[in-house]
C-alpha positions as a Markdown table, in Angstrom:
| # | Residue | x | y | z |
|---|---|---|---|---|
| 1 | Met | -25.8 | -8.3 | 28.1 |
| 2 | Lys | -22.3 | -8.3 | 29.6 |
| 3 | Glu | -20.7 | -4.9 | 30.2 |
| 4 | Thr | -18.3 | -3.9 | 27.5 |
| 5 | Pro | -14.7 | -3.1 | 28.3 |
| 6 | Ile | -15.3 | 0.6 | 27.4 |
| 7 | Arg | -18.6 | 2.2 | 28.1 |
| 8 | Lys | -20.7 | 2.9 | 25.1 |
| 9 | Glu | -21.3 | 6.5 | 26.2 |
| 10 | Ile | -17.6 | 7.3 | 26.1 |
| 11 | Val | -17.2 | 6.2 | 22.5 |
| 12 | Asp | -20.4 | 7.7 | 21.2 |
| 13 | Lys | -19.6 | 11.1 | 22.8 |
| 14 | Leu | -16.2 | 11.2 | 21.2 |
| 15 | Ile | -17.5 | 10.3 | 17.8 |
| 16 | Asn | -20.2 | 13.0 | 18.1 |
| 17 | Asn | -17.7 | 15.6 | 19.4 |
| 18 | Leu | -15.5 | 15.0 | 16.3 |
| 19 | Gly | -18.5 | 15.5 | 14.0 |
| 20 | Ile | -18.3 | 12.1 | 12.4 |
| 21 | Lys | -21.7 | 11.6 | 10.9 |
| 22 | Asp | -21.2 | 8.1 | 9.4 |
| 23 | Phe | -18.6 | 5.9 | 11.2 |
| 24 | Ala | -18.4 | 3.7 | 8.1 |
| 25 | Lys | -16.8 | 6.6 | 6.3 |
| 26 | Ala | -14.5 | 7.6 | 9.2 |
| 27 | Thr | -10.9 | 8.1 | 8.0 |
| 28 | Ile | -7.9 | 6.2 | 9.4 |
| 29 | Arg | -6.9 | 9.3 | 11.3 |
| 30 | Glu | -10.4 | 9.9 | 12.7 |
| 31 | Val | -10.6 | 6.2 | 13.9 |
| 32 | Lys | -7.1 | 6.6 | 15.5 |
| 33 | Gln | -8.1 | 9.8 | 17.2 |
| 34 | Val | -11.3 | 8.2 | 18.7 |
| 35 | Ala | -9.3 | 5.2 | 19.9 |
| 36 | Ala | -6.6 | 7.3 | 21.5 |
| 37 | Met | -9.1 | 9.6 | 23.3 |
| 38 | Ala | -11.3 | 6.6 | 24.4 |
| 39 | Glu | -8.2 | 4.9 | 25.8 |
| 40 | Lys | -7.2 | 7.9 | 27.7 |
| 41 | Glu | -10.7 | 8.6 | 29.1 |
| 42 | Ser | -11.4 | 5.0 | 30.1 |
| 43 | Gly | -8.0 | 3.9 | 31.1 |
| 44 | Val | -8.5 | 0.7 | 29.1 |
| 45 | Glu | -5.8 | -0.3 | 26.6 |
| 46 | Phe | -6.9 | -0.4 | 23.0 |
| 47 | Ile | -6.0 | -3.1 | 20.5 |
| 48 | Lys | -5.1 | -0.8 | 17.7 |
| 49 | Met | -5.5 | -2.2 | 14.2 |
| 50 | Glu | -6.5 | 0.8 | 12.2 |
| 51 | Met | -3.1 | 2.3 | 11.2 |
| 52 | Gly | -0.9 | 0.7 | 8.5 |
| 53 | Ile | 2.3 | 1.7 | 10.2 |
| 54 | Pro | 5.3 | -0.6 | 10.6 |
| 55 | Gly | 5.6 | -2.0 | 14.1 |
| 56 | Leu | 9.2 | -3.2 | 13.8 |
| 57 | Pro | 12.6 | -1.5 | 14.2 |
| 58 | Ala | 14.1 | 0.2 | 11.1 |
| 59 | Ala | 16.6 | -1.9 | 9.2 |
| 60 | Gln | 19.9 | -1.3 | 11.0 |
| 61 | Val | 21.9 | -1.3 | 7.7 |
| 62 | Gly | 19.9 | 1.7 | 6.6 |
| 63 | Val | 20.2 | 3.5 | 9.9 |
| 64 | Asp | 24.0 | 3.1 | 10.0 |
| 65 | Ala | 24.4 | 4.3 | 6.4 |
| 66 | Gln | 22.2 | 7.4 | 7.0 |
| 67 | Val | 24.0 | 8.3 | 10.2 |
| 68 | Lys | 27.3 | 8.0 | 8.5 |
| 69 | Ala | 26.1 | 10.2 | 5.6 |
| 70 | Leu | 24.9 | 12.8 | 8.1 |
| 71 | Leu | 28.2 | 12.7 | 10.0 |
| 72 | Asp | 30.1 | 13.1 | 6.8 |
| 73 | Gly | 28.2 | 16.3 | 6.1 |
| 74 | Ile | 25.7 | 15.3 | 3.5 |
| 75 | Ala | 22.9 | 17.4 | 5.0 |
| 76 | His | 24.4 | 20.7 | 3.7 |
| 77 | Ser | 24.0 | 19.5 | 0.0 |
| 78 | Tyr | 20.9 | 19.5 | -2.1 |
| 79 | Pro | 20.3 | 16.1 | -3.6 |
| 80 | Asp | 20.4 | 15.7 | -7.4 |
| 81 | Ile | 16.8 | 15.8 | -8.7 |
| 82 | Gln | 17.5 | 12.5 | -10.5 |
| 83 | Gly | 18.7 | 10.9 | -7.3 |
| 84 | Tyr | 21.9 | 9.7 | -5.6 |
| 85 | Pro | 23.8 | 7.7 | -8.2 |
| 86 | Glu | 24.5 | 4.8 | -5.9 |
| 87 | Leu | 20.8 | 4.5 | -5.0 |
| 88 | Lys | 19.8 | 4.5 | -8.6 |
| 89 | Lys | 22.4 | 1.7 | -9.3 |
| 90 | Gln | 21.1 | -0.4 | -6.3 |
| 91 | Ala | 17.5 | 0.2 | -7.2 |
| 92 | Ser | 18.1 | -1.1 | -10.7 |
| 93 | Arg | 20.0 | -4.1 | -9.2 |
| 94 | Phe | 17.1 | -4.7 | -6.8 |
| 95 | Val | 14.5 | -4.8 | -9.5 |
| 96 | Lys | 16.6 | -7.3 | -11.4 |
| 97 | Ala | 17.4 | -9.4 | -8.3 |
| 98 | Phe | 13.9 | -9.7 | -6.9 |
| 99 | Ile | 11.5 | -9.0 | -9.8 |
| 100 | Asn | 13.7 | -10.2 | -12.7 |
| 101 | Val | 13.1 | -7.1 | -14.7 |
| 102 | Asp | 15.7 | -4.8 | -16.4 |
| 103 | Ile | 15.3 | -1.1 | -15.8 |
| 104 | Gln | 18.1 | 1.3 | -16.6 |
| 105 | Leu | 19.5 | 3.5 | -13.8 |
| 106 | Glu | 17.9 | 6.6 | -15.2 |
| 107 | Gly | 14.4 | 5.2 | -14.7 |
| 108 | Cys | 15.0 | 4.6 | -11.0 |
| 109 | Val | 14.1 | 7.9 | -9.3 |
| 110 | Pro | 14.1 | 8.4 | -5.5 |
| 111 | Val | 10.9 | 9.8 | -4.1 |
| 112 | Ser | 9.8 | 10.9 | -0.6 |
| 113 | Gly | 8.0 | 7.6 | 0.0 |
| 114 | Ser | 5.7 | 5.9 | -2.5 |
| 115 | Met | 3.0 | 8.5 | -1.6 |
| 116 | Gln | 5.0 | 11.1 | -3.4 |
| 117 | Gly | 5.8 | 8.6 | -6.2 |
| 118 | Thr | 2.1 | 8.0 | -6.8 |
| 119 | Phe | 1.3 | 11.8 | -6.6 |
| 120 | Ala | 4.0 | 12.7 | -9.2 |
| 121 | Ser | 2.9 | 9.7 | -11.3 |
| 122 | Phe | -0.7 | 10.8 | -11.3 |
| 123 | Leu | 0.4 | 14.3 | -12.4 |
| 124 | Thr | 2.4 | 13.0 | -15.3 |
| 125 | Cys | 0.0 | 10.3 | -16.5 |
| 126 | Ser | -3.0 | 12.6 | -16.3 |
| 127 | Gln | -1.3 | 15.3 | -18.4 |
| 128 | Ala | 0.2 | 12.9 | -21.0 |
| 129 | Asp | -2.8 | 12.8 | -23.3 |
| 130 | Lys | -5.7 | 15.2 | -23.0 |
| 131 | Lys | -8.2 | 12.5 | -24.1 |
| 132 | Lys | -7.2 | 10.3 | -21.2 |
| 133 | Asp | -8.2 | 12.1 | -18.1 |
| 134 | Thr | -9.2 | 9.3 | -15.7 |
| 135 | Val | -7.4 | 6.9 | -13.5 |
| 136 | Leu | -8.8 | 3.3 | -13.0 |
| 137 | Phe | -8.3 | 1.7 | -9.6 |
| 138 | Ile | -8.5 | -2.1 | -9.2 |
| 139 | Asp | -9.9 | -1.9 | -5.7 |
| 140 | Pro | -9.9 | -2.3 | -2.7 |
| 141 | Gly | -6.9 | 0.0 | -2.2 |
| 142 | Phe | -5.2 | 2.6 | -0.2 |
| 143 | Pro | -7.8 | 5.4 | 0.5 |
| 144 | Val | -5.2 | 8.2 | 0.4 |
| 145 | Gln | -4.5 | 7.6 | -3.3 |
| 146 | Lys | -8.0 | 8.7 | -4.2 |
| 147 | Met | -7.6 | 11.7 | -2.0 |
| 148 | Gln | -4.5 | 12.6 | -4.0 |
| 149 | Leu | -6.6 | 12.6 | -7.2 |
| 150 | Gln | -9.2 | 14.7 | -5.4 |
| 151 | Val | -6.5 | 17.2 | -4.5 |
| 152 | Leu | -5.3 | 17.2 | -8.2 |
| 153 | Gly | -8.8 | 17.5 | -9.6 |
| 154 | Val | -8.2 | 14.3 | -11.6 |
| 155 | Lys | -11.2 | 11.9 | -12.3 |
| 156 | Tyr | -11.1 | 8.3 | -11.4 |
| 157 | Glu | -13.1 | 5.1 | -11.9 |
| 158 | Thr | -13.0 | 2.1 | -9.6 |
| 159 | Phe | -14.3 | -1.5 | -9.2 |
| 160 | Asp | -14.0 | -4.0 | -6.5 |
| 161 | Val | -12.0 | -7.0 | -7.7 |
| 162 | Tyr | -13.8 | -9.3 | -5.3 |
| 163 | Asp | -16.1 | -10.8 | -7.9 |
| 164 | Phe | -13.7 | -10.3 | -10.9 |
| 165 | Arg | -10.8 | -12.6 | -10.3 |
| 166 | Gly | -9.2 | -14.9 | -12.9 |
| 167 | Glu | -10.9 | -15.0 | -16.3 |
| 168 | Lys | -13.5 | -12.4 | -15.2 |
| 169 | Leu | -10.9 | -9.7 | -14.8 |
| 170 | Gly | -10.3 | -9.1 | -18.5 |
| 171 | Pro | -13.9 | -8.3 | -19.5 |
| 172 | Lys | -14.3 | -6.1 | -16.5 |
| 173 | Leu | -11.1 | -4.1 | -17.2 |
| 174 | Glu | -12.0 | -3.8 | -20.9 |
| 175 | Ser | -15.4 | -2.4 | -20.0 |
| 176 | Tyr | -13.6 | 0.7 | -18.6 |
| 177 | Leu | -10.6 | 0.8 | -21.0 |
| 178 | Ser | -12.7 | 0.7 | -24.1 |
| 179 | Lys | -14.1 | 4.1 | -23.3 |
| 180 | Gly | -10.7 | 5.6 | -24.3 |
| 181 | Asn | -10.4 | 7.9 | -21.3 |
| 182 | Ile | -8.2 | 5.8 | -18.9 |
| 183 | Cys | -4.7 | 7.2 | -18.6 |
| 184 | Ala | -3.5 | 4.8 | -15.8 |
| 185 | Ile | -4.4 | 1.6 | -14.0 |
| 186 | Leu | -3.4 | 1.3 | -10.3 |
| 187 | Tyr | -3.4 | -1.6 | -7.9 |
| 188 | Ser | -1.3 | -2.9 | -5.0 |
| 189 | Asn | 0.2 | -6.5 | -5.0 |
| 190 | Pro | -0.1 | -7.8 | -2.3 |
| 191 | Asn | -3.2 | -5.9 | -1.9 |
| 192 | Asn | -3.9 | -3.3 | 0.8 |
| 193 | Pro | -6.3 | -4.2 | 2.5 |
| 194 | Ala | -7.5 | -7.5 | 1.2 |
| 195 | Trp | -4.0 | -9.1 | 0.9 |
| 196 | Ile | -5.1 | -10.8 | -2.3 |
| 197 | Cys | -2.1 | -11.4 | -4.7 |
| 198 | Leu | -2.8 | -11.1 | -8.4 |
| 199 | Asn | -1.4 | -14.1 | -10.2 |
| 200 | Glu | 0.6 | -14.3 | -13.4 |
| 201 | Glu | -2.5 | -14.8 | -15.6 |
| 202 | Glu | -4.2 | -11.8 | -14.1 |
| 203 | Leu | -1.1 | -9.7 | -14.5 |
| 204 | Arg | -0.8 | -10.9 | -18.1 |
| 205 | Thr | -4.4 | -9.7 | -18.6 |
| 206 | Ile | -3.7 | -6.3 | -17.2 |
| 207 | Gly | -0.5 | -5.9 | -19.2 |
| 208 | Ser | -2.0 | -7.0 | -22.5 |
| 209 | Leu | -5.0 | -4.7 | -22.1 |
| 210 | Ala | -2.7 | -1.8 | -21.0 |
| 211 | Lys | -0.9 | -2.3 | -24.3 |
| 212 | Lys | -4.1 | -2.6 | -26.3 |
| 213 | Tyr | -5.6 | 0.6 | -24.9 |
| 214 | Asp | -2.3 | 2.5 | -24.3 |
| 215 | Ala | -2.8 | 2.9 | -20.5 |
| 216 | Ile | 0.1 | 3.2 | -18.0 |
| 217 | Val | 0.1 | 0.6 | -15.3 |
| 218 | Met | 1.0 | 1.9 | -11.8 |
| 219 | Glu | 2.1 | -1.2 | -9.8 |
| 220 | Asp | 2.2 | -0.4 | -6.1 |
| 221 | Leu | 4.6 | -2.9 | -4.4 |
| 222 | Ala | 4.5 | -1.3 | -1.0 |
| 223 | Tyr | 4.4 | -4.8 | 0.6 |
| 224 | Phe | 7.2 | -6.1 | -1.5 |
| 225 | Ala | 7.7 | -9.9 | -1.4 |
| 226 | Met | 5.3 | -10.2 | 1.6 |
| 227 | Asp | 3.2 | -13.0 | 0.1 |
| 228 | Phe | 4.6 | -15.4 | 2.8 |
| 229 | Arg | 3.2 | -18.5 | 1.1 |
| 230 | Gln | 6.5 | -18.5 | -0.9 |
| 231 | Asp | 10.0 | -17.3 | -0.3 |
| 232 | Leu | 10.6 | -14.4 | -2.6 |
| 233 | Ser | 13.7 | -13.2 | -0.8 |
| 234 | Lys | 16.6 | -14.9 | -2.6 |
| 235 | Pro | 18.3 | -12.4 | -4.9 |
| 236 | Phe | 18.7 | -13.3 | -8.5 |
| 237 | Glu | 16.8 | -16.6 | -8.0 |
| 238 | Pro | 13.2 | -17.6 | -8.7 |
| 239 | Pro | 10.5 | -17.4 | -7.5 |
| 240 | Tyr | 10.4 | -13.6 | -8.1 |
| 241 | Gln | 7.9 | -11.0 | -7.0 |
| 242 | Pro | 5.1 | -11.2 | -9.6 |
| 243 | Thr | 4.9 | -8.1 | -11.8 |
| 244 | Val | 3.0 | -6.7 | -14.8 |
| 245 | Ala | 6.4 | -5.6 | -16.2 |
| 246 | His | 6.7 | -9.0 | -17.9 |
| 247 | Tyr | 3.6 | -8.3 | -20.0 |
| 248 | Thr | 3.8 | -4.6 | -21.0 |
| 249 | Asp | 6.4 | -1.8 | -21.5 |
| 250 | Asn | 3.9 | 0.7 | -20.2 |
| 251 | Tyr | 4.5 | 0.6 | -16.5 |
| 252 | Ile | 5.7 | 2.3 | -13.3 |
| 253 | Ile | 6.7 | 0.2 | -10.3 |
| 254 | Leu | 6.5 | 1.9 | -6.9 |
| 255 | Ile | 8.9 | 0.5 | -4.3 |
| 256 | Ser | 8.7 | 1.7 | -0.8 |
| 257 | Gly | 11.2 | 1.7 | 2.1 |
| 258 | Ser | 8.4 | 1.9 | 4.6 |
| 259 | Lys | 7.1 | -1.7 | 5.0 |
| 260 | Ala | 9.8 | -4.1 | 3.7 |
| 261 | Phe | 12.6 | -2.2 | 5.5 |
| 262 | Ser | 10.5 | -0.6 | 8.2 |
| 263 | Tyr | 11.9 | 2.8 | 7.2 |
| 264 | Ala | 8.7 | 4.7 | 7.1 |
| 265 | Gly | 9.8 | 7.7 | 9.2 |
| 266 | Glu | 12.4 | 8.9 | 6.7 |
| 267 | Arg | 9.9 | 9.0 | 3.7 |
| 268 | Ile | 12.0 | 7.2 | 1.1 |
| 269 | Gly | 11.1 | 5.1 | -1.9 |
| 270 | Val | 12.0 | 4.6 | -5.5 |
| 271 | Thr | 9.7 | 5.0 | -8.5 |
| 272 | Cys | 10.9 | 2.7 | -11.3 |
| 273 | Ile | 9.8 | 3.7 | -14.8 |
| 274 | Ser | 10.2 | 1.3 | -17.7 |
| 275 | Asp | 12.9 | 2.2 | -20.2 |
| 276 | Lys | 10.3 | 2.6 | -23.0 |
| 277 | Leu | 8.0 | 4.8 | -21.0 |
| 278 | Phe | 10.8 | 6.9 | -19.6 |
| 279 | His | 11.9 | 7.9 | -23.1 |
| 280 | Arg | 8.4 | 8.1 | -24.6 |
| 281 | His | 7.4 | 11.5 | -26.0 |
| 282 | Tyr | 3.7 | 12.4 | -25.6 |
| 283 | Asp | 2.5 | 15.4 | -27.7 |
| 284 | Asp | 0.7 | 17.0 | -24.8 |
| 285 | Leu | 3.6 | 16.6 | -22.4 |
| 286 | Ser | 6.0 | 17.9 | -25.1 |
| 287 | Ala | 3.9 | 21.0 | -25.7 |
| 288 | Arg | 3.7 | 21.8 | -22.0 |
| 289 | Tyr | 7.2 | 20.9 | -21.0 |
| 290 | Glu | 9.6 | 22.0 | -23.7 |
| 291 | Gly | 9.6 | 18.6 | -25.6 |
| 292 | Leu | 10.8 | 16.5 | -22.6 |
| 293 | Pro | 10.0 | 12.8 | -22.5 |
| 294 | Phe | 7.8 | 11.2 | -19.9 |
| 295 | Gly | 10.6 | 10.3 | -17.5 |
| 296 | Leu | 12.2 | 13.7 | -17.4 |
| 297 | Val | 8.8 | 15.4 | -17.0 |
| 298 | Phe | 8.3 | 13.1 | -14.0 |
| 299 | Ser | 11.6 | 14.1 | -12.4 |
| 300 | Thr | 12.7 | 17.5 | -13.6 |
| 301 | Arg | 9.2 | 19.0 | -13.5 |
| 302 | Met | 6.8 | 17.2 | -11.2 |
| 303 | Leu | 9.3 | 16.1 | -8.5 |
| 304 | Tyr | 11.2 | 19.3 | -8.7 |
| 305 | Ala | 8.1 | 21.4 | -8.3 |
| 306 | Leu | 6.9 | 19.2 | -5.4 |
| 307 | Ser | 9.9 | 19.0 | -3.2 |
| 308 | Ser | 13.1 | 19.8 | -5.1 |
| 309 | Gly | 14.3 | 16.2 | -4.5 |
| 310 | Thr | 14.2 | 13.6 | -1.8 |
| 311 | Ser | 16.0 | 13.7 | 1.6 |
| 312 | His | 19.7 | 13.2 | 0.8 |
| 313 | Ser | 20.7 | 11.2 | 3.8 |
| 314 | Ala | 17.6 | 8.9 | 3.5 |
| 315 | Gln | 18.8 | 8.1 | -0.1 |
| 316 | Tyr | 22.0 | 6.8 | 1.4 |
| 317 | Ala | 20.0 | 4.6 | 3.8 |
| 318 | Met | 17.9 | 3.2 | 0.9 |
| 319 | Ala | 20.9 | 2.5 | -1.2 |
| 320 | Ala | 22.5 | 0.6 | 1.6 |
| 321 | Met | 19.4 | -1.5 | 2.3 |
| 322 | Leu | 18.9 | -2.4 | -1.4 |
| 323 | Arg | 22.6 | -3.2 | -1.8 |
| 324 | Ala | 22.6 | -5.5 | 1.3 |
| 325 | Ala | 19.5 | -7.3 | 0.0 |
| 326 | Cys | 20.9 | -7.8 | -3.5 |
| 327 | Asp | 24.2 | -9.1 | -2.0 |
| 328 | Gly | 22.4 | -11.6 | 0.2 |
| 329 | Glu | 23.7 | -9.9 | 3.4 |
| 330 | Tyr | 20.3 | -8.8 | 4.6 |
| 331 | Asn | 17.1 | -10.9 | 4.3 |
| 332 | Phe | 14.3 | -8.3 | 4.6 |
| 333 | Arg | 11.6 | -11.0 | 4.4 |
| 334 | Asn | 12.9 | -12.7 | 7.6 |
| 335 | Glu | 12.5 | -9.3 | 9.4 |
| 336 | Val | 8.9 | -8.8 | 8.4 |
| 337 | Lys | 7.4 | -12.3 | 8.3 |
| 338 | Val | 6.3 | -11.8 | 11.9 |
| 339 | Tyr | 3.3 | -9.9 | 10.4 |
| 340 | Gly | 2.1 | -13.1 | 8.8 |
| 341 | Glu | 2.5 | -15.0 | 12.1 |
| 342 | Arg | 0.4 | -12.3 | 13.9 |
| 343 | Ala | -2.3 | -12.4 | 11.2 |
| 344 | Ser | -2.6 | -16.2 | 11.7 |
| 345 | Lys | -3.2 | -15.9 | 15.4 |
| 346 | Leu | -5.6 | -12.9 | 15.1 |
| 347 | Lys | -7.7 | -14.7 | 12.4 |
| 348 | Asp | -8.0 | -17.7 | 14.6 |
| 349 | Ile | -9.3 | -15.6 | 17.5 |
| 350 | Phe | -11.8 | -13.7 | 15.4 |
| 351 | Cys | -13.1 | -16.8 | 13.5 |
| 352 | Arg | -13.6 | -18.8 | 16.7 |
| 353 | His | -16.0 | -16.1 | 17.8 |
| 354 | His | -18.0 | -16.2 | 14.6 |
| 355 | Phe | -16.3 | -13.5 | 12.6 |
| 356 | Arg | -15.5 | -14.3 | 9.0 |
| 357 | Ile | -12.6 | -13.4 | 6.7 |
| 358 | Val | -14.2 | -11.2 | 4.0 |
| 359 | Tyr | -11.5 | -11.6 | 1.3 |
| 360 | Asp | -10.8 | -15.2 | 2.2 |
| 361 | Arg | -9.4 | -16.7 | -1.0 |
| 362 | Asp | -6.9 | -16.1 | -3.8 |
| 363 | Leu | -8.7 | -17.9 | -6.5 |
| 364 | Asp | -8.1 | -21.6 | -5.6 |
| 365 | Gln | -5.9 | -20.8 | -2.6 |
| 366 | Pro | -6.7 | -19.6 | 0.9 |
| 367 | Ile | -5.6 | -15.9 | 1.4 |
| 368 | Ala | -2.1 | -15.4 | 2.6 |
| 369 | Asp | -1.3 | -14.2 | 6.2 |
| 370 | Gly | 0.3 | -10.8 | 6.1 |
| 371 | Phe | 0.3 | -7.2 | 7.1 |
| 372 | Tyr | -3.5 | -6.9 | 6.6 |
| 373 | Phe | -6.6 | -9.0 | 6.6 |
| 374 | Thr | -10.3 | -8.3 | 6.5 |
| 375 | Ile | -13.2 | -9.3 | 8.9 |
| 376 | Gly | -16.9 | -9.2 | 8.8 |
| 377 | Tyr | -19.7 | -10.2 | 11.3 |
| 378 | Pro | -23.1 | -11.8 | 10.4 |
| 379 | Gly | -25.9 | -9.2 | 10.3 |
| 380 | Met | -23.7 | -6.2 | 10.8 |
| 381 | Thr | -22.7 | -3.5 | 8.3 |
| 382 | Ser | -19.2 | -2.1 | 8.2 |
| 383 | Gly | -20.1 | 1.0 | 10.2 |
| 384 | Glu | -22.0 | -0.9 | 12.8 |
| 385 | Leu | -19.2 | -3.4 | 13.3 |
| 386 | Ala | -16.4 | -0.7 | 13.5 |
| 387 | Arg | -18.4 | 1.3 | 16.1 |
| 388 | Glu | -19.4 | -1.8 | 18.1 |
| 389 | Leu | -15.8 | -3.0 | 18.3 |
| 390 | Met | -14.8 | 0.4 | 19.7 |
| 391 | Tyr | -16.8 | -0.5 | 22.8 |
| 392 | Tyr | -14.6 | -3.6 | 23.1 |
| 393 | Gly | -11.4 | -1.6 | 22.8 |
| 394 | Val | -10.6 | -2.7 | 19.2 |
| 395 | Ser | -10.1 | -0.2 | 16.4 |
| 396 | Ala | -10.1 | -0.9 | 12.7 |
| 397 | Ile | -11.2 | 1.0 | 9.5 |
| 398 | Cys | -14.2 | 0.1 | 7.3 |
| 399 | Leu | -13.7 | -1.5 | 3.9 |
| 400 | Ile | -15.9 | 1.0 | 2.2 |
| 401 | Thr | -13.1 | 3.6 | 2.6 |
| 402 | Thr | -10.8 | 1.4 | 0.6 |
| 403 | Gly | -13.2 | 1.2 | -2.4 |
| 404 | Ser | -14.5 | -2.2 | -1.4 |
| 405 | His | -18.2 | -3.1 | -1.8 |
| 406 | Gln | -18.1 | -5.7 | 0.9 |
| 407 | Glu | -19.3 | -5.2 | 4.5 |
| 408 | Gly | -16.4 | -5.5 | 6.8 |
| 409 | Leu | -13.2 | -4.0 | 8.3 |
| 410 | Arg | -9.5 | -3.9 | 7.5 |
| 411 | Val | -7.3 | -5.2 | 10.3 |
| 412 | Cys | -3.7 | -4.3 | 10.4 |
| 413 | Thr | -1.3 | -6.6 | 12.3 |
| 414 | Ser | 1.6 | -4.2 | 12.7 |
| 415 | Phe | 1.0 | -2.9 | 16.3 |
| 416 | Ile | -0.1 | -6.1 | 17.9 |
| 417 | Glu | 1.9 | -7.0 | 21.0 |
| 418 | Asp | 2.2 | -10.5 | 22.5 |
| 419 | His | 0.0 | -9.8 | 25.6 |
| 420 | Gln | -2.8 | -8.5 | 23.4 |
| 421 | Tyr | -3.8 | -11.9 | 22.0 |
| 422 | Ala | -5.2 | -12.9 | 25.4 |
| 423 | Gln | -6.9 | -9.5 | 25.6 |
| 424 | Leu | -8.5 | -9.9 | 22.2 |
| 425 | Glu | -9.6 | -13.5 | 23.1 |
| 426 | Glu | -11.3 | -12.2 | 26.3 |
| 427 | Arg | -13.0 | -9.3 | 24.6 |
| 428 | Met | -14.2 | -11.3 | 21.6 |
| 429 | Gln | -15.7 | -13.9 | 24.0 |
| 430 | Ile | -17.7 | -11.1 | 25.6 |
| 431 | Phe | -18.6 | -9.8 | 22.1 |
| 432 | Glu | -19.8 | -13.3 | 21.1 |
| 433 | Glu | -22.0 | -13.6 | 24.3 |
| 434 | Asn | -23.5 | -10.2 | 23.6 |
| 435 | His | -24.2 | -11.1 | 19.9 |
| 436 | Thr | -25.8 | -14.5 | 20.0 |
| 437 | Ile | -26.1 | -15.7 | 16.4 |
């Protein structure tokens, strides 16, 4: 066996010291901590692929608008709980321009990142009807969303969509919805971590079943228009970002500033609630919140209780970025398509050394190159592979933490630097020699 770039003893000691019993279930933060400490102790640079953090500069149009707002004195004023009017206007325009959906300004509510948007949505959906007390995840997905439900004490169901694409999706969904306890259905599109993209027929299936069983669809568009197989960046022109909103009135769309605009640090996003759902009165919400409709419960009760609004200056930044995108002055897709280019190079290196792409196809198409992809290795479980790669100075999280039933890891492309392709090639060559198939 060839010596690994980082001594096994270093990694094993750190994992043991952190009290991680099963590395397959290690959280993103735990994997990051082991990698950082191993890098420091060994002096060997890690190729860090565990964190889904943007690796690009924030959109300058947003930075300029936020700085101006601060210099103009906006920091002294509480933001309106419904949001900065200009941001609401531009969010409504953005949804029309890039999704081809009409949502009134009142339904476009700023949130402290999509994380807060999902938390407040979970609160509102789970209280709308006492009979519907469970959230359904179309997995794999973002692990922290399940943690949010754990914090809230809300039940959830989940299934791995790997074996239920296309015409198999409907019967699988209906097997859960027919129980009558599902208040909301959540998925991301493109998907974190698999990068699969649900197509129009699958979205039609979700929408029609949501109507049939009166469930609210929460569509997480954190990686907006980042299916780089097609150009979704031209405002008010097809092709548009696919959405369930064309097939049901019962939806919440979560739009984040973090990935498409690399504006993660200011915690800004917009939760877009359909016109019908915004004004809908649920008996249980009305009894609890003085007769308010769904949308006003979301904003004037849930968001108000959570944070009393969203960073005022960040709302100016988001408004400026959305306006520039809608006006064709700023092509956000051109800024972030480097993630797809990185994924293509990384996949090539891994596959040449006998790794496989776990979620490798979108029905009849190869999976897109994007912010994430998934890898597995013959004969190794997720936990074994994640731990073993640590010895080679490569960090990634296990798919089991995302709700996947597949053996493998999630790889994030955001922090990869140009010199690290050669590093990865060299290390995976050693890995291959040490793991003769």
